[in-house]
N, C-alpha and C positions, 0 to 999 in steps of 0.2 A: 727477508724474502728469499726463498730458494729459487734456483734457476728455472724450476718448472712452474712457479707461481705466476699468475697473471700480473701484468703491470697495473698498479693501482691508478685510478683516475680521480681527479679533483678539479676544482675550478678556481679562478683567481679571486672570485668573491661575488660580484654583483650580478643580478639578473633583472630582466624587465619588470616594471611595475604593471600589474593587471589594470585594465581600464577602469574597473570599479574602485580601485584604490587611489590612483593618481593619473596625471596626464601620461600618455604613452610616448615612447621613443624620444624621451628627453632626459638629459643628464641632470637637470634641475627641475623636476616635475612638481606641480602644485598638487597638494592632497585634495581629494574629492569628498572627504569626510572630515569630521571634527569630533573632539571629545571622545567619549566612550566608543562611539561608532567607528572612529578612526583606529583606536587601539584594537578593536575586534577585526577590522578589515586588514590591518597589518598582520595579525596572527593568522588569519585565513590565507593571506598571500604567502606568508612564510611556509605554512603547512603545504600549500599547493606546490611550491617549488621544491620542498624537501622530497615530496612523493615523486615529482617528475624527475628529480635527480636520481633517486633510488631506482626508478623504472628504467632510466637510461644507463644504468650501470656505473654511476658515479659513486665511488667507494667512500670518499671523504667529502661530506656535503657541507653547505653553508646555508644561512637563512636568505641568501640572495640579496642581503642588505635591504629587505622589504620594510624594515622598521626605520630606515633613514632616508631623508630626502637626498643627501649627498654624503659621500664616503668620509669626508673630512668634517664638514659642518654638523653632520649627524651626531658626531661625538662631542664636538665643542659646544653645542647648544647648552649643555648642562655643566660647563666648567666656569667657575668664577674668575674674574679678572678681565673679562672680555666685554667691551661695550658694543652691543649689536646695533645701536643707533648711531654710533660714531663711525661713519664709513670713510675709508681711505682709498683713494685710487692707487692701484698697485699692479705692477707687471708680474704675472704668474709664470713660473717655469722659465725664468730669464726672459721675461717680456714676450713670451709666446702669445699670450693674450692679456689684455689689461681690463681689470674689473674693479668695482668698488667692494672692498672687503671690510669685515668688522675689525675693530682695533683693540689690541691688548693695552689696557690702561692701569693695570695693577697686577699683583702677584697671582699667578695661575694656581688654582686649587680645585680639587674634585670634591664637591660638597656632598655627593651621594653617588651610588652606583649609576652608571650610564646604561650599559647594555645587559646588566645582570638578569633582569626579568625575561628579556628576550632569549638569552642563552639558556635559561632554565626551561622556558617553553620549548625551544628546539630540542634540547637534550631529552625531554620527555616524549618527543614525537618521532624519534629516529633511533634505530639500533646501529646505524652506521657510525663511523667516526665523524666527529663534528669539528669543523674549523670555524673560528670566529676571527674576523678581520678588524684591524684597527689602523688608522692612519699613522704613519711613522713620524718621529719628531721633526726631521728635516722637511718633510712634505707639509706638515702642519705649519711650520715657520715660514714656508713659501706660499701659504694660502691665507694667512691673516697678517695684519700690519702690527708692528711693534712700536708702541709709544711709552714703554716702561723699562725694558731690560737694556736697551742700547746696543747690544751685540746679539746677532742671530744665534751664535753658539751658546750664549748664556740663556737665551730663551729656550733653546732646544733642550738644555738640561732640565729646566723647570718643566717643560712639556713631558720629558721622559719620566719624571717622577710621577706626574699625573697618570700617564699611560700605564706605568708599572703597577700602581694601585688597582687600576681597572683590570689589567691583564691577570694579576694574581687572583682576583675574585672570579673571573671567568674560568680560569683553570680549576679553581676549587668547585665550580658548578658543573664541571664535566667536559669542558672543551678539551679536545684531544690535540688540537693545533691552535696556537695563537699566531696569526700572520700580521706583520706590520707592512703596510703598503708605502713604498718609497719611490715613486716615479721621479722625485727630485734627485735621486742618486744618479740618474742618467743625464742630468743637466749641470750639476755643480760638483764635478768629479774631484776637484781639489779639496773641497769642503768635506767630501765623504771621508777622506783619509785624515783631515785635520781634526774634525769633531763629529762627523755624521755617524760613523760606526760606534764611537764611544757613547753617543746619545742613544743609538739603537740598542746597544748592549745594556745600557742603564734601564731602558724601558722593559727589557726582557729579563732583568736580573731576578734570580730566585724562582723562575718558573719551572714547574715539574713536568709540564706537558712539552710537546714538540714546539719549536719556534721556527718561524719562517719570515723571510723578507721577500716581498714582491717588487720587482724592478722591471718596468716595461717601458714602452714608448707611448703609452697613453691610450685612452679610449679612441674608438674610431670616429672622432668628431673632426670637423673641417680644420680647426686650428692645428691639431696634431698631424693630420694628413699633409697639410702644407709644410709643417716643420720637417717632417720626414723627407720631403722632396729636396731639402737643403743639405741633407746629411751625406750626400755623395753615394758612390757605388757600393761602399761597405760601411756598415754601422759598427764601429769598434769601441763605443763608449764602455761596454762591459770590460774590455781589456784593461782599462785604467783602474777599475774598482774591484774586480773579482779577486785578485791576490789578497787584498786587505780583508775582504769579506770572508775568504777562506780561512783566514787566521782568527776570525771572530768566533764568538760562542753561539752564534745563530746556527741552527741545525739544517735549515732548508733554504734554498734559493729558487724563487719562481721567476722565470724569464721568458722573453718573447723569441719564438723561433719560426712560427708558421708564416709563410708569405712575407718574409722579412729579409732585409739585407744584412742581418746579423750573421757573421760566420759561425756556424754551430760548433765549430772546433773550439770556440772560446770557452765552452763548458769544461774543457780539460784543465782550466785554471781553477776549478773547484773540486779537487780530488778528495776533499774531506767532507763534502756536503751531499745531502740528498738534493736532487735537482728536479724541479717541477718544470717540465719541458712544455712550453707553449706551442701546442699543435693545432690550435683553432684560431683563425684570423678573425678579429673582432671588428675590422674595418670594412667588411663586406657582408652583404646579405646572402651571398652564395653559401649554401650549406656544404661543408666538406664531405667527402666520402670516407668511410672507415679506412679504406686503403690509403687515402692521402694522409690521414692521421698516423696510421701505422708507419708510413714511409718516413715521416718526420722523426718518430720515435726510434726507428731503426738507424737513421742517420746519427741520432744522438748517442746510440749505443756503440758507435764507432769511437766515441771520445770519452765515454764515462761507463762505469760498470752498470750493467742492467739492473742490478739489485738496488742501485741508488736512484733510479729514474722513476718518476711518476708522470702520467699524462695530465696536461692542464690546458687551460685557455691562455691566449696571449695576455689578455687583460679582462676587465669586466664586460659582461654582455648587456648591461643596463639599457643603452640607447637603442637596441635592436628590437624589431618586431618580435612578439612572443613566439610565433610559430617558427621563426628563424632560430631563436635561441633554443627552443626545444629540439629542433633538428640538429643543431650543433652539439647539444649535450649527448644526443643519441649517437652521433658520429664519434664523439670523443670516447664514450664508453665502449663502443664496438671496436674502434680502432686500437684502444689499449689492449683489448683481448686478442685482437688479430696480430698485434705485434709480438 
């Protein structure tokens, strides 16, 4: 990108489900349709959000994760080796919240394409660059229980192989960016260096498209908001992991900056990466102004080359009201151009 080119805009991934598709303003919504009607409704929702992103000036669009009930389980539902009826009570994100989760009882295997038809549909309905998001290996391992592998690191490598097969297919179908979502990287910092990045690189091995890792402080839900209140005056988790990520083969890093206690200067630890600067707060229904978005991006430009910066959201917008999400998309697109 030349110095005169606009800063490109993208989103972290998820967008609200329309009311005719699923329950609204929920992270785990129930579908309102079934069978073929559900498949058509998912396509309609994806098409709606693609067009709304385009109109808002979002250069690199996603399907808004309209085809998935949840960003992790939406992928795992079609993976062998998981017993969905055997529930294990487990603390997620280092016991930030405790839920009953499905259990790995045998070798993990991808029996067929998971998101291939969805990517094919989206590629056919936009001329913009297309991003497809997948849960990262560490985050998957922190969202399901293990009764087979014995060590989380060993399960992560098996997960990475499954993800890699999917990611390669998605790239072949025309995805311009494959993004792996790793909120667990901000929780288990020692494990990131020990095996998390190795698993991430294994998941992205051989991809010819751009690769990204999204590391934030979570959706704007109560459990995450309460957790943030315990992190003190400065949130420096990124400082522990960015140097190792900068040495990795992943090309882009998506991070949280807006309305956050993350020192934005920490992006200087990523001199070799494209940086997706979170300039939209997902923990509030207040819609940012383009000027506020531009201010975050200009601050980021004090610590990273402008050509390496993209405008992004802090995290997914899925739990927000639809009109709020649309307003935030428009602010993001306008703010990127204003900056």
